[in-house]
N, C-alpha and C positions, 0 to 999 in steps of 0.2 A: 514579473516572470517572463522568460521567453516563451514561445508555441511549443518549445522541448521539455517544460518541465511540465509533470503529469502531478495532480493530485489525489490522495487516497483517504478514506477516512471510515473508520472502525474502532477506532479507540475512543478512551475516556480520559476524564481529567478531574483534579480534585484539590484543594487547597488545604495544607495541612501545617497545623503549628505544632512541633514536637514538645518545646518546652516554653512556659512562662519567660514572656520578654524574648522571646526569641523570636529572629526574622523569618518571616512565614516561609514555604516552600510549596511550589506547584508540583506533582506528581502524575504523571498520566503515562495512559500507552500510544504510543501515536498510530500502532497498528496493532491488530490480534489475528494470530496465525491460523489458517485455516478456517476463516469464518468469510462470508460471502459479504460484499460490498452492496450498497441498495445498487438499483437497477440503473446502468451508465447509460441506456438509451441504447437498450436491447440487448445487453450480457451482462454479468456481473465479474469481478474481480475478486480474489482469494491470493492472500499473500503465504507463501507457501516457506517451514522453514529453513533456514540458511539462506533466505532472499538478503539479508543483510549483514552477512559475516564479512562481508569486503568494504564496508562502509563506516564502520563505528569509528573508525579515526579522521572522518571526513571535517573538513571544518564547517562542522553543521552550526545553524544558529537557532536558538528560539524567539519566535515571532507569535504576536498577536493577530490570527486572521491570514497568517501569511503575508501582513504587512512589513516590506524590510523597514519602513519608517518608526517600527513598533517593536524595538528589540527587547526581547527579556533575559534573554541571557547566550551563551556562547560558550562550546567545549574548549577552543583553546584559554579561555580564559577560567576556565573551571567552575565557570557558572550554570553550566547545564551539563549533565551527565547521562550518558546513554548505556542502555545495557538490555543485554537479549535472555529472556527466561521462557517458561516452558508456555508462556501466555501469549508472547509476544515481543514488542520494542517498546521498552518501558524508558521513561525520562523524569529529570528530575529539576528543575530550574529554580536559581535563587534569584530572585527578580529585583530590579532596582528598588532601593527602597523611596520612591516617588510618590505624590500624591496620583497622580496622572493615572500610574500602576494600580495605585488602592484602589480609586474610584471605579475604574473600566476593565480592572480584572481581579483582582482578589477579592473586591465586595462583590460581584456578580457570580465568583466561584464559588465563595460561604453563601452565598443565597441559593446556588442551585440552578441559577438562570444560565449558568454556561456549565456543559457537563461533557463534551466533544471533542475528540483531537483530530487532527488531520497532520500529515505530511510531505511535502512536496519532495521528488526525487525526477532522476533520469534513468531511461529504464534500455540496456545494449539490445539489439535486435534479438540476440539468442537467449536475451532472457526472460524468456515468457514461452508458455503453451496455449493451446488454444482445445477445449474441449467440450463435448455437449452431455451437459447433464441429463440424469433418467426425466427430467420435468420438462425436456426442451430448451431449458435455458444454454445459452452460450457464456462459458467459463474461462476466463482469461487468469490462467493460474501463473502468479510473478515467481520466478525462481531464481531471481539474480539481481540486484538493483546496482548501477555502474556508478551512481554519485547520489546521496542524500543530501538536500542543502536545507532542509528546516522542518523544525517539527512547531508544532502550532496547537494551543486549545483554541478553539475556533467557535464561532456564534452559528453560524450554519457550517453543514461540511463543504469543502470544495471540490469541485470534480473538474474532470477536462470538458473544454468545450462541447457542444451540439456537433461542429464540425468534425474536430477529433474522433469523437464518439462512433459518429457515423462509417470516418473510415474505418476504426479499429472491428467495428460489426462487419463491413465489408470483407477483412483480413478474414475474420472469422470463418465466415462461409465459405469463403475461397478454399481458406485451409483445410476445414472439414470434408469439403467435396473432395479433394484431390486424394485426402486420405483414404478416404471411402472407396475412390475408382482405384487407386492403388491397391487397396487391399483386396479389393473385387477380382483385379487383374492378377493377383497373386494367389488366390485362390483357384482362380479358373486354369493357372500353369499349374499347378499342384495337380490338379484333378485330370489334366491332359496327360501330366508323364505320368501318374500311377495308369492309366488306361494304356499308354505304352506300354509300361512293364507287364502289365494282365499280358497283352499280346504275345510278348517277347516268349511268356512262358506256356502258350498255348501251341 
């Protein structure tokens, strides 16, 4: 993965066998809409509805633990299906019928040892906004993703590195401070204009 790739985890995953003697499928949500992530180093992320609208046709892989050497499925091959519903970004994987996959992925899923999902993506400069929640927590709401790279059942959630998180937090503080100052100046200007109009009527 390159430094431009980002990771996000609020998803869930399970294994499902629909009919006897039929190959199992892996079903999960790579992301859930309007759900806060864990703390990413002073801020949290939320995925807005519509964020994935432009990327469902990307050449997306299904990986295990975001490992490019552990491919479970792929959209063009028909072994990975992506869809969007009211909950979030849903995926369905038809994994390879190999002993490695059965031992390291399917059996842990069946036992409940692996229950989380994550996805890797690229974010455009205009694909998010910053807010400060009522609880004082900085919130980055992702509104548009430029490229969806992979969806992954994961042992542990994958997040951006500490340096990237620190840069994002600094950006949040600057943006919100700027927004607050611009809002204050706008209010002052409006009050001044109102006073001037009153003086003209005297």
